[in-house]
FIVO-32010 format. One record per residue: y negated, x, z of N, C-alpha, C, O in turn. Coordinates in Angstrom, 2 decimals. Atoms other than C-alpha are relative to their C-alpha. Last residue first. Layout:
<rs>
<r <Y,X,Z>,<Y,X,Z>,<Y,X,Z>,<Y,X,Z>>
...
</rs>
This chain:
<rs>
<r <1.44,0.64,-0.12>,<-32.93,-13.37,25.72>,<-0.24,-0.50,1.27>,<-1.31,-1.03,1.54>>
<r <0.85,-0.88,-0.75>,<-29.95,-10.98,25.89>,<-1.44,-0.49,0.15>,<-2.35,0.20,0.61>>
<r <-0.38,-0.17,-1.38>,<-27.30,-13.50,24.93>,<-0.97,0.81,0.91>,<-0.97,0.70,2.14>>
<r <0.38,1.36,-0.68>,<-29.20,-14.37,21.69>,<0.37,0.02,1.56>,<-0.34,-0.54,2.39>>
<r <1.43,0.15,-0.05>,<-29.13,-10.72,20.74>,<-0.40,-1.26,0.70>,<-1.28,-1.31,1.56>>
<r <0.51,-0.90,-1.07>,<-25.52,-10.20,21.70>,<-1.54,-0.12,0.13>,<-2.11,0.00,1.21>>
<r <-0.42,0.56,-1.24>,<-24.53,-13.29,19.72>,<-0.56,0.81,1.21>,<-0.99,0.31,2.25>>
<r <0.81,1.25,-0.27>,<-26.51,-12.21,16.73>,<0.25,-0.49,1.34>,<-0.68,-0.85,2.06>>
<r <1.31,-0.58,-0.33>,<-24.85,-8.71,16.88>,<-1.03,-1.17,0.26>,<-1.95,-1.03,1.07>>
<r <-0.06,-0.74,-1.28>,<-21.35,-10.25,17.13>,<-1.43,0.49,0.31>,<-1.82,0.39,1.47>>
<r <-0.04,0.96,-1.04>,<-22.16,-12.73,14.26>,<-0.05,0.70,1.51>,<-0.77,0.28,2.42>>
<r <1.32,0.75,-0.15>,<-23.40,-9.98,12.06>,<0.02,-1.03,1.07>,<-0.94,-1.18,1.83>>
<r <0.85,-0.95,-0.64>,<-20.19,-7.93,12.89>,<-1.40,-0.58,0.12>,<-2.06,-0.41,1.15>>
<r <-0.23,-0.05,-1.47>,<-18.07,-11.00,12.30>,<-0.97,1.03,0.61>,<-1.46,0.80,1.72>>
<r <0.43,1.30,-0.57>,<-19.51,-11.46,8.77>,<0.15,-0.06,1.56>,<-0.75,-0.55,2.25>>
<r <1.46,-0.06,0.01>,<-19.08,-7.74,7.89>,<-0.56,-1.23,0.55>,<-1.57,-1.15,1.25>>
<r <0.50,-1.16,-0.80>,<-15.50,-7.74,8.92>,<-1.52,0.02,0.15>,<-2.09,0.11,1.24>>
<r <-0.05,0.41,-1.35>,<-14.93,-11.14,7.43>,<-0.44,1.10,0.93>,<-1.14,0.84,1.91>>
<r <1.16,0.91,-0.19>,<-16.00,-9.93,3.97>,<-0.11,-0.31,1.46>,<-1.17,-0.13,2.05>>
<r <1.20,-0.75,-0.01>,<-13.49,-7.00,4.27>,<-1.42,-0.75,0.18>,<-2.39,-0.29,0.78>>
<r <0.13,-0.81,-1.22>,<-10.77,-9.11,5.52>,<-1.30,0.80,-0.13>,<-2.08,0.89,0.82>>
<r <0.39,0.82,-1.16>,<-11.38,-11.78,2.83>,<-0.10,0.77,1.20>,<-0.98,0.45,2.01>>
<r <1.61,0.38,0.09>,<-11.38,-9.15,0.16>,<-0.47,-0.81,1.03>,<-1.60,-0.65,1.48>>
<r <0.74,-1.24,-0.23>,<-7.97,-7.93,1.40>,<-1.37,-0.20,-0.10>,<-2.12,0.24,0.77>>
<r <0.24,-0.25,-1.43>,<-6.75,-11.44,1.80>,<-0.65,1.32,0.23>,<-1.35,1.47,1.23>>
<r <1.14,0.81,-0.44>,<-7.54,-11.89,-1.95>,<-0.19,0.01,1.42>,<-1.32,-0.12,1.88>>
<r <1.21,-0.55,0.45>,<-5.32,-8.93,-2.71>,<-1.23,-0.83,0.38>,<-2.29,-0.29,0.71>>
<r <0.52,-1.06,-1.01>,<-2.81,-10.46,-0.44>,<-1.17,0.85,-0.52>,<-1.95,1.38,0.27>>
<r <0.57,0.76,-1.25>,<-2.78,-13.46,-2.68>,<-0.37,1.08,1.08>,<-1.43,1.04,1.70>>
<r <1.35,0.41,0.44>,<-2.32,-11.22,-5.77>,<-0.66,-0.64,1.16>,<-1.83,-0.40,1.44>>
<r <0.97,-1.17,0.02>,<0.64,-9.60,-4.16>,<-1.41,-0.27,-0.38>,<-2.33,0.41,0.09>>
<r <0.11,-0.33,-1.37>,<2.22,-13.01,-3.45>,<-1.01,1.26,0.26>,<-1.92,1.32,1.09>>
<r <0.96,1.06,-0.50>,<1.58,-13.97,-7.07>,<-0.22,0.29,1.49>,<-1.37,0.20,1.93>>
<r <1.45,-0.34,0.38>,<3.20,-10.71,-8.09>,<-0.91,-1.02,0.49>,<-2.00,-0.62,0.90>>
<r <0.70,1.19,-0.59>,<6.40,-11.08,-5.99>,<-1.47,0.19,-0.34>,<-2.32,0.47,0.51>>
<r <0.32,0.96,0.99>,<8.35,-8.80,-8.33>,<-0.62,-1.26,0.51>,<-0.58,-2.32,-0.12>>
<r <-1.12,1.02,-0.17>,<9.79,-6.79,-5.33>,<-0.14,-1.17,-1.09>,<0.62,-2.13,-1.06>>
<r <-1.26,-0.79,0.35>,<7.54,-3.75,-6.25>,<1.28,-0.91,0.13>,<2.35,-0.56,-0.35>>
<r <-0.21,-0.24,1.45>,<4.68,-6.18,-6.29>,<1.22,0.70,-0.37>,<1.85,0.37,-1.38>>
<r <-0.37,1.24,0.52>,<5.36,-7.27,-2.67>,<0.08,0.07,-1.56>,<0.95,-0.54,-2.18>>
<r <-1.46,0.38,-0.47>,<5.37,-3.67,-1.52>,<0.48,-1.35,-0.62>,<1.62,-1.45,-1.07>>
<r <-1.11,-0.59,0.82>,<2.30,-2.82,-3.71>,<1.36,-0.21,0.46>,<2.28,-0.15,-0.37>>
<r <0.19,0.34,1.43>,<0.10,-5.52,-2.13>,<1.14,0.73,-0.90>,<1.94,0.12,-1.61>>
<r <-0.75,1.17,0.45>,<1.46,-5.26,1.49>,<0.03,-0.22,-1.50>,<1.04,-0.64,-2.07>>
<r <-1.45,-0.29,0.04>,<0.38,-1.68,2.18>,<0.72,-1.22,-0.62>,<1.63,-1.05,-1.44>>
<r <-0.11,-1.09,0.83>,<-3.36,-2.51,1.42>,<1.52,0.51,-0.20>,<1.90,0.86,-1.31>>
<r <0.06,0.59,1.41>,<-3.01,-5.87,3.01>,<0.09,1.11,-1.01>,<0.68,0.90,-2.07>>
<r <-1.20,0.87,0.31>,<-1.82,-4.39,6.34>,<-0.11,-0.45,-1.47>,<0.89,-0.35,-2.19>>
<r <-1.07,-0.80,0.16>,<-4.62,-1.76,6.26>,<1.41,-0.63,-0.36>,<2.19,-0.17,-1.19>>
<r <0.26,-0.69,1.25>,<-7.34,-4.24,5.55>,<1.18,1.05,-0.28>,<1.61,1.27,-1.41>>
<r <-0.46,0.81,1.02>,<-5.79,-6.39,8.34>,<-0.36,0.63,-1.41>,<0.29,0.27,-2.39>>
<r <-1.47,0.08,0.01>,<-6.12,-3.54,10.75>,<0.56,-0.87,-1.03>,<1.62,-0.55,-1.57>>
<r <-0.62,-1.29,0.59>,<-9.71,-2.91,9.63>,<1.54,0.07,0.06>,<2.17,0.66,-0.82>>
<r <0.17,-0.08,1.36>,<-10.36,-6.58,10.32>,<0.45,1.34,-0.78>,<1.08,1.35,-1.83>>
<r <-1.23,0.73,0.68>,<-8.83,-6.97,13.74>,<-0.13,0.29,-1.46>,<0.89,0.52,-2.10>>
<r <-0.87,-1.12,0.54>,<-11.51,-4.26,14.99>,<1.27,-0.71,-0.67>,<2.07,-0.01,-1.28>>
<r <0.61,-0.43,1.28>,<-14.03,-7.00,15.61>,<0.98,0.91,-0.77>,<1.04,0.89,-2.00>>
<r <0.49,-1.36,0.00>,<-12.02,-8.50,18.50>,<-0.34,0.52,-1.43>,<0.47,0.36,-2.35>>
<r <1.33,-0.12,0.73>,<-11.77,-12.19,18.60>,<-0.55,1.30,0.09>,<-1.75,1.44,0.33>>
<r <1.00,-0.29,-0.97>,<-8.87,-12.17,21.08>,<-1.31,0.14,-0.42>,<-2.18,0.51,0.37>>
<r <-0.05,1.19,-1.02>,<-6.66,-14.15,18.62>,<-0.90,0.34,1.21>,<-1.34,-0.58,1.91>>
<r <0.69,1.21,0.52>,<-7.79,-11.73,15.92>,<0.02,-0.97,1.11>,<-1.04,-1.50,1.45>>
<r <1.40,-0.26,-0.04>,<-6.80,-8.58,17.98>,<-0.84,-1.25,-0.39>,<-1.85,-1.59,0.23>>
<r <0.38,0.00,-1.44>,<-3.40,-10.14,18.63>,<-1.50,0.39,0.14>,<-2.19,-0.15,1.01>>
<r <0.08,1.40,-0.52>,<-3.09,-10.93,14.93>,<-0.37,-0.01,1.43>,<-1.17,-0.88,1.78>>
<r <1.10,0.72,0.50>,<-4.00,-7.41,13.91>,<-0.18,-1.35,0.48>,<-1.28,-1.76,0.84>>
<r <1.17,-0.56,-0.61>,<-1.51,-5.86,16.19>,<-1.17,-0.77,-0.44>,<-1.89,-1.33,0.38>>
<r <-0.02,0.45,-1.43>,<1.20,-8.16,15.05>,<-1.17,0.45,0.72>,<-1.78,-0.32,1.46>>
<r <0.43,1.49,0.12>,<0.19,-7.48,11.32>,<-0.01,-0.53,1.48>,<-0.96,-1.22,1.86>>
<r <1.46,-0.01,-0.14>,<0.48,-3.70,12.37>,<-0.55,-1.36,-0.35>,<-1.72,-1.58,-0.05>>
<r <0.50,-0.35,-1.20>,<4.15,-4.23,13.38>,<-1.66,0.05,0.07>,<-2.31,-0.28,1.06>>
<r <-0.24,0.91,-1.20>,<5.29,-6.30,10.56>,<-0.84,0.44,1.24>,<-1.61,-0.33,1.81>>
<r <0.70,1.29,0.28>,<3.57,-4.43,7.66>,<0.22,-0.97,1.25>,<-0.69,-1.65,1.73>>
<r <1.34,-0.39,-0.35>,<4.82,-1.01,9.27>,<-0.94,-1.42,-0.25>,<-1.87,-1.73,0.49>>
<r <0.22,-0.10,-1.51>,<8.29,-2.45,9.34>,<-1.31,0.12,0.32>,<-1.78,-0.57,1.23>>
<r <-0.04,1.38,-0.49>,<8.20,-3.30,5.62>,<-0.28,-0.20,1.50>,<-0.95,-1.13,1.95>>
<r <1.18,0.70,0.43>,<7.15,0.14,4.95>,<-0.20,-1.40,0.39>,<-1.24,-1.88,0.82>>
<r <1.19,-0.58,-0.77>,<9.85,1.56,7.01>,<-1.29,-0.58,-0.40>,<-2.10,-0.91,0.46>>
<r <-0.06,0.39,-1.44>,<12.65,-0.67,5.69>,<-1.28,0.48,0.82>,<-1.86,-0.24,1.63>>
<r <1.21,-0.74,-0.61>,<11.71,-0.29,1.93>,<-0.04,-0.27,1.54>,<-1.06,-0.81,1.98>>
<r <0.80,-0.70,1.06>,<14.30,-2.90,0.78>,<-1.22,0.62,0.70>,<-1.99,-0.07,1.36>>
<r <1.58,0.11,0.07>,<16.53,-3.92,3.67>,<-0.49,0.94,-1.14>,<-0.05,2.07,-1.35>>
<r <0.23,-0.45,1.42>,<20.45,-3.67,2.97>,<-1.46,-0.20,-0.29>,<-1.83,-0.41,-1.45>>
<r <0.21,1.06,1.06>,<20.88,-4.01,6.77>,<-0.08,0.61,-1.44>,<-0.01,1.83,-1.57>>
<r <-0.81,1.25,-0.05>,<22.21,-2.11,9.77>,<-0.11,-1.08,-0.98>,<0.61,-2.08,-0.96>>
<r <-1.36,-0.14,-0.42>,<21.05,1.48,9.58>,<0.92,-1.29,-0.13>,<2.10,-1.22,-0.47>>
<r <-0.58,-0.90,1.02>,<17.88,1.09,7.49>,<1.54,0.11,0.39>,<2.42,0.06,-0.48>>
<r <-0.14,0.70,1.30>,<16.79,-1.97,9.36>,<0.71,0.87,-0.94>,<1.46,0.38,-1.78>>
<r <-1.10,1.07,-0.17>,<17.34,-0.26,12.69>,<0.37,-0.72,-1.31>,<1.53,-0.99,-1.63>>
<r <-1.17,-0.54,-0.21>,<15.49,2.76,11.63>,<1.13,-0.91,0.14>,<2.25,-0.73,-0.34>>
<r <-0.43,-0.44,1.33>,<12.67,0.73,10.33>,<1.28,0.80,0.07>,<2.00,0.78,-0.93>>
<r <-0.54,1.12,0.70>,<12.50,-0.97,13.65>,<0.43,0.29,-1.48>,<1.32,-0.34,-2.06>>
<r <-1.25,0.47,-0.68>,<12.34,2.20,15.59>,<0.56,-1.19,-0.84>,<1.76,-1.30,-1.11>>
<r <-1.06,-0.86,0.18>,<9.86,3.78,13.26>,<1.28,-0.52,0.49>,<2.31,-0.41,-0.17>>
<r <-0.29,-0.10,1.51>,<7.54,0.87,13.00>,<1.26,0.89,-0.17>,<2.21,0.50,-0.85>>
<r <-0.78,1.21,0.25>,<7.79,0.31,16.83>,<0.36,-0.05,-1.54>,<1.41,-0.54,-1.95>>
<r <-1.32,-0.13,-0.65>,<6.65,3.90,17.45>,<0.93,-1.17,-0.34>,<2.12,-0.99,-0.58>>
<r <-0.65,-1.01,0.66>,<3.75,3.52,15.01>,<1.49,0.21,0.46>,<2.43,0.31,-0.32>>
<r <-0.29,0.49,1.39>,<2.71,0.22,16.35>,<0.76,1.02,-0.77>,<1.71,0.66,-1.46>>
<r <-1.10,0.96,-0.25>,<2.84,1.47,19.98>,<0.57,-0.59,-1.37>,<1.76,-0.84,-1.57>>
<r <-1.18,-0.78,-0.25>,<0.62,4.33,18.92>,<1.33,-0.74,0.21>,<2.42,-0.29,-0.14>>
<r <-0.34,-0.82,1.23>,<-1.80,2.04,17.30>,<1.23,0.90,0.30>,<2.15,0.97,-0.51>>
<r <-0.62,1.01,0.86>,<-1.82,-0.39,20.28>,<0.51,0.79,-1.33>,<1.61,0.58,-1.84>>
<r <-1.36,0.40,-0.50>,<-2.36,2.54,22.64>,<0.70,-0.95,-0.85>,<1.92,-0.89,-0.97>>
<r <-0.99,-1.13,0.22>,<-5.16,3.89,20.49>,<1.29,-0.31,0.52>,<2.27,0.06,-0.13>>
<r <-0.34,-0.19,1.49>,<-6.84,0.48,20.07>,<0.91,1.15,-0.23>,<1.78,1.12,-1.10>>
<r <-0.94,1.10,0.39>,<-6.59,-0.19,23.83>,<0.39,0.17,-1.52>,<1.54,0.02,-1.92>>
<r <-1.33,-0.25,-0.64>,<-8.05,3.24,24.69>,<0.96,-1.04,-0.46>,<2.09,-0.72,-0.81>>
<r <-0.65,-1.13,0.80>,<-10.89,2.76,22.11>,<1.35,0.25,0.62>,<2.31,0.47,-0.12>>
<r <0.24,-1.31,-0.45>,<-11.88,-0.54,23.89>,<0.78,0.91,-0.73>,<1.88,0.53,-1.14>>
<r <-1.09,-0.49,-0.78>,<-11.79,-3.71,21.77>,<-0.31,1.53,0.50>,<-0.95,2.30,-0.22>>
<r <-0.70,-1.23,0.31>,<-15.13,-4.87,20.57>,<1.05,0.20,0.97>,<0.89,-0.03,2.17>>
<r <0.30,-1.12,-0.78>,<-16.44,-8.51,20.98>,<0.87,1.29,-0.55>,<1.75,1.11,-1.39>>
<r <-0.45,-1.11,0.74>,<-16.67,-11.74,19.07>,<-0.42,1.25,0.81>,<-1.60,1.42,1.14>>
<r <1.14,-0.74,0.61>,<-17.40,-14.68,21.48>,<0.77,1.28,-0.61>,<1.79,1.70,-0.06>>
<r <0.45,-1.05,-0.96>,<-14.41,-17.01,22.01>,<-1.10,0.86,-0.77>,<-1.22,0.85,-1.99>>
<r <-0.18,-1.40,0.43>,<-14.46,-20.12,19.82>,<-0.35,1.05,1.11>,<-1.35,0.91,1.82>>
<r <1.12,-0.88,-0.12>,<-14.35,-23.54,21.41>,<0.38,1.39,-0.33>,<1.35,1.90,0.23>>
<r <0.54,-0.32,1.27>,<-11.44,-25.66,20.13>,<-1.28,0.95,0.05>,<-1.75,1.38,-1.00>>
<r <0.59,-1.34,-0.15>,<-9.70,-25.61,23.47>,<-0.60,0.47,-1.34>,<-0.50,1.66,-1.66>>
<r <1.51,0.06,-0.17>,<-9.34,-29.41,23.46>,<-0.54,1.42,0.06>,<-1.73,1.57,0.32>>
<r <0.33,0.03,-1.32>,<-5.59,-29.55,24.29>,<-1.49,0.13,0.24>,<-1.98,0.16,1.37>>
<r <-0.29,1.35,-0.48>,<-4.81,-30.39,20.70>,<-0.46,-0.16,1.43>,<-0.84,-1.27,1.80>>
<r <0.91,0.91,0.73>,<-6.54,-27.22,19.47>,<0.28,-1.42,0.61>,<-0.68,-2.13,0.93>>
<r <1.34,-0.19,-0.53>,<-4.60,-25.19,22.02>,<-1.04,-0.84,-0.48>,<-1.89,-1.28,0.29>>
<r <-0.08,0.61,-1.43>,<-1.35,-26.71,20.91>,<-1.41,0.17,0.65>,<-1.98,-0.78,1.19>>
<r <-0.02,1.46,0.11>,<-2.17,-26.07,17.20>,<0.04,-0.68,1.43>,<-0.55,-1.73,1.68>>
<r <1.26,0.46,0.44>,<-3.04,-22.48,17.95>,<-0.15,-1.49,-0.02>,<-1.10,-2.06,0.51>>
<r <0.91,-0.24,-1.17>,<0.23,-21.87,19.97>,<-1.52,-0.52,-0.44>,<-2.15,-1.26,0.32>>
<r <-0.37,1.06,-0.96>,<2.17,-23.48,17.03>,<-0.85,0.08,1.33>,<-1.29,-0.92,1.89>>
<r <0.51,1.29,0.51>,<0.36,-21.36,14.55>,<0.26,-1.09,1.04>,<-0.60,-1.91,1.36>>
<r <1.44,0.06,-0.18>,<1.11,-18.24,16.72>,<-0.78,-1.19,-0.50>,<-1.81,-1.57,0.07>>
<r <0.22,0.14,-1.48>,<4.78,-19.14,16.89>,<-1.48,-0.11,0.24>,<-1.98,-1.03,0.88>>
<r <-0.34,1.48,-0.39>,<4.98,-19.68,13.14>,<-0.44,-0.18,1.45>,<-1.20,-1.10,1.77>>
<r <1.12,0.85,0.48>,<3.11,-16.32,12.67>,<0.29,-1.39,0.26>,<-0.62,-2.12,0.66>>
<r <1.15,-0.35,-1.00>,<5.85,-14.45,14.73>,<-1.21,-0.91,-0.37>,<-1.77,-1.53,0.53>>
<r <-0.36,0.62,-1.30>,<8.56,-16.15,12.62>,<-1.15,0.17,1.06>,<-1.58,-0.76,1.74>>
<r <0.21,1.36,0.25>,<6.64,-14.92,9.47>,<0.35,-0.93,1.14>,<-0.37,-1.89,1.43>>
<r <1.44,0.12,-0.16>,<6.63,-11.45,10.94>,<-0.38,-1.47,-0.30>,<-1.26,-2.00,0.38>>
<r <0.32,-0.04,-1.36>,<10.42,-11.56,11.40>,<-1.51,-0.22,0.23>,<-1.88,-0.81,1.25>>
<r <-0.66,1.15,-0.48>,<10.94,-12.49,7.74>,<-0.43,-0.18,1.51>,<-0.93,-1.23,1.91>>
<r <1.04,1.01,0.40>,<8.47,-9.70,6.77>,<0.53,-1.35,0.46>,<-0.30,-2.20,0.80>>
<r <1.06,-0.11,-0.96>,<10.71,-7.29,8.70>,<-1.04,-1.07,-0.29>,<-1.67,-1.59,0.63>>
<r <-0.42,0.63,-1.21>,<13.62,-8.59,6.61>,<-1.03,0.06,1.16>,<-1.10,-0.82,2.02>>
<r <1.10,-0.42,-0.81>,<12.09,-7.88,3.24>,<0.20,-0.68,1.35>,<-0.42,-1.70,1.66>>
<r <-0.48,-0.96,-0.86>,<15.39,-8.37,1.33>,<-1.12,0.80,0.74>,<-1.00,2.00,0.97>>
<r <0.42,-1.30,0.47>,<13.80,-10.26,-1.36>,<0.35,1.19,0.76>,<-0.03,2.31,0.44>>
<r <-0.50,-0.21,1.30>,<15.71,-13.47,-0.58>,<-0.39,1.35,-0.67>,<0.35,1.85,-1.51>>
<r <-1.40,-0.25,-0.31>,<14.64,-13.05,3.06>,<0.72,0.26,-1.38>,<1.41,1.27,-1.52>>
<r <-0.19,-1.41,-0.27>,<11.07,-12.66,1.84>,<1.40,0.37,0.47>,<1.78,1.54,0.46>>
<r <0.27,-0.82,1.20>,<11.10,-15.98,0.15>,<0.29,1.40,0.21>,<0.92,2.06,-0.61>>
<r <-1.06,0.08,0.92>,<12.74,-17.76,3.08>,<-0.08,0.80,-1.22>,<0.92,1.28,-1.74>>
<r <-1.14,-0.59,-0.62>,<10.24,-16.37,5.54>,<1.21,-0.11,-0.96>,<1.93,0.87,-1.16>>
<r <0.10,-1.43,0.26>,<7.44,-17.24,3.08>,<1.19,0.70,0.61>,<1.72,1.63,0.00>>
<r <-0.20,-0.26,1.35>,<8.44,-20.89,3.10>,<0.04,1.49,-0.33>,<0.90,1.95,-1.09>>
<r <-1.54,0.25,0.19>,<8.68,-20.92,6.86>,<0.37,0.23,-1.42>,<1.41,0.84,-1.67>>
<r <-0.66,-1.14,-0.53>,<5.16,-19.25,6.90>,<1.59,-0.27,-0.09>,<2.36,0.64,-0.39>>
<r <0.15,-1.06,0.91>,<3.79,-21.97,4.66>,<0.80,1.19,0.44>,<1.51,1.78,-0.37>>
<r <-0.81,0.35,1.17>,<5.21,-24.83,6.74>,<-0.08,1.20,-0.98>,<0.94,1.58,-1.55>>
<r <-1.38,-0.09,-0.44>,<3.86,-23.29,9.99>,<0.99,-0.30,-1.27>,<2.06,0.28,-1.41>>
<r <-0.43,-1.36,-0.24>,<0.60,-22.62,8.43>,<1.43,0.13,0.36>,<2.11,1.05,-0.08>>
<r <-0.21,-0.46,1.29>,<0.30,-26.20,7.01>,<0.50,1.46,0.20>,<1.42,1.90,-0.49>>
<r <-1.24,0.55,0.72>,<0.79,-27.46,10.49>,<0.35,0.53,-1.29>,<1.53,0.74,-1.56>>
<r <-1.09,-0.48,-0.78>,<-2.07,-25.08,11.78>,<1.42,-0.52,-0.39>,<2.33,0.30,-0.52>>
<r <-0.41,-1.37,0.36>,<-4.52,-25.45,8.96>,<1.23,0.33,0.80>,<2.12,1.00,0.27>>
<r <-1.28,-0.09,0.90>,<-4.42,-29.18,9.58>,<0.34,1.33,-0.44>,<1.43,1.50,-0.98>>
<r <-1.19,-0.01,-0.65>,<-6.80,-28.81,12.52>,<1.29,0.03,-0.87>,<2.36,0.48,-0.45>>
<r <-0.53,1.28,0.16>,<-9.79,-27.87,10.37>,<1.42,0.10,0.59>,<2.17,1.03,0.28>>
<r <-0.36,0.35,-1.35>,<-12.10,-24.98,11.37>,<0.71,-1.37,0.03>,<0.32,-2.23,0.82>>
<r <0.77,1.32,-0.19>,<-13.39,-24.82,7.83>,<0.28,-0.47,1.36>,<-0.14,-1.58,1.66>>
<r <1.38,-0.47,0.06>,<-12.08,-21.22,7.45>,<-0.96,-1.10,0.16>,<-2.16,-0.84,0.26>>
<r <0.32,-1.00,-1.23>,<-8.78,-22.47,8.86>,<-1.42,0.50,-0.01>,<-2.07,0.64,1.02>>
<r <0.26,0.88,-1.05>,<-8.70,-25.15,6.03>,<-0.42,0.73,1.43>,<-1.30,0.31,2.18>>
<r <1.29,0.69,0.28>,<-9.15,-22.54,3.44>,<-0.28,-0.96,1.10>,<-1.42,-1.02,1.58>>
<r <1.14,-0.92,-0.28>,<-6.35,-20.49,5.12>,<-1.35,-0.52,-0.25>,<-2.28,-0.23,0.50>>
<r <0.18,-0.26,-1.39>,<-4.04,-23.34,5.14>,<-1.15,0.83,0.44>,<-1.94,0.52,1.33>>
<r <0.62,1.20,-0.66>,<-4.66,-24.38,1.67>,<-0.23,0.20,1.37>,<-1.30,-0.13,1.88>>
<r <1.44,0.01,0.34>,<-3.95,-20.75,0.59>,<-0.77,-1.20,0.58>,<-1.87,-1.08,1.11>>
<r <0.73,-0.97,-0.83>,<-0.82,-20.81,2.59>,<-1.40,0.04,-0.30>,<-2.25,0.04,0.58>>
<r <0.11,0.57,-1.35>,<0.47,-24.03,1.01>,<-0.86,0.98,0.99>,<-1.67,0.57,1.82>>
<r <0.90,1.17,0.11>,<-0.13,-22.81,-2.48>,<-0.30,-0.48,1.40>,<-1.46,-0.67,1.78>>
<r <1.34,-0.39,0.31>,<1.38,-19.38,-1.93>,<-1.04,-1.12,0.11>,<-2.13,-0.97,0.65>>
<r <0.39,-0.80,-1.14>,<4.47,-20.75,-0.38>,<-1.44,0.40,-0.07>,<-2.23,0.21,0.85>>
<r <0.37,0.98,-1.06>,<4.76,-23.43,-3.19>,<-0.40,0.85,1.26>,<-1.34,0.39,1.91>>
<r <1.10,0.85,0.35>,<4.52,-20.76,-5.96>,<-0.56,-0.95,1.11>,<-1.75,-1.06,1.42>>
<r <1.17,-0.86,-0.09>,<6.81,-18.35,-4.18>,<-1.21,-0.77,-0.26>,<-2.17,-0.71,0.50>>
<r <0.31,-0.29,-1.47>,<9.32,-21.10,-3.73>,<-1.21,0.85,0.17>,<-2.06,0.52,0.99>>
<r <0.59,1.17,-0.64>,<9.00,-22.28,-7.38>,<-0.32,0.13,1.62>,<-1.28,-0.39,2.19>>
<r <-0.96,1.16,-0.25>,<9.79,-18.83,-8.53>,<-0.77,-1.10,0.58>,<-1.87,-0.90,1.10>>
<r <0.38,0.78,-1.12>,<7.26,-16.48,-10.14>,<1.00,-1.05,0.17>,<1.28,-1.78,-0.78>>
<r <0.19,1.36,0.22>,<8.91,-14.04,-12.54>,<-0.29,-0.82,1.21>,<0.47,-0.68,2.17>>
</rs>
């Protein structure tokens, strides 16, 4: 059953994401509020790694909001991350998933500690790639959303699982959109 908190968190985050797609400054503060709501929701569902992830997202929203306010609204060009960087980030993500999962398993009553930890660690990697405007952010978001959907559904968070299904579609569409923008930018830069 959808709770008022889940409904509010999803509504605020959906608005934040729509505004982000329109490059609107209000997406930042709404993101902070939405992430705080999701942190409370995930805490109640014993998804503790997701609580930590929401705290990470709150920090990145505050950094984005600050950069926007300072006039840094110009977008970085889209580029590719080096394979060595992707390999090292993936290895670090797997190691951190195992370590955090073991910690949650040993010291908390966390539900699905290793799956939840994988969502945390690979979301951080995806967010770092996104902040650097690296094209490979989108396959990482596809992975995260693919794992998140059944995880949230298994906790009865069906509305949140559906939202992550929409995020999955958005990640796939964004991957193709960014690829076209990257190619167009390279073509325009080569003139």
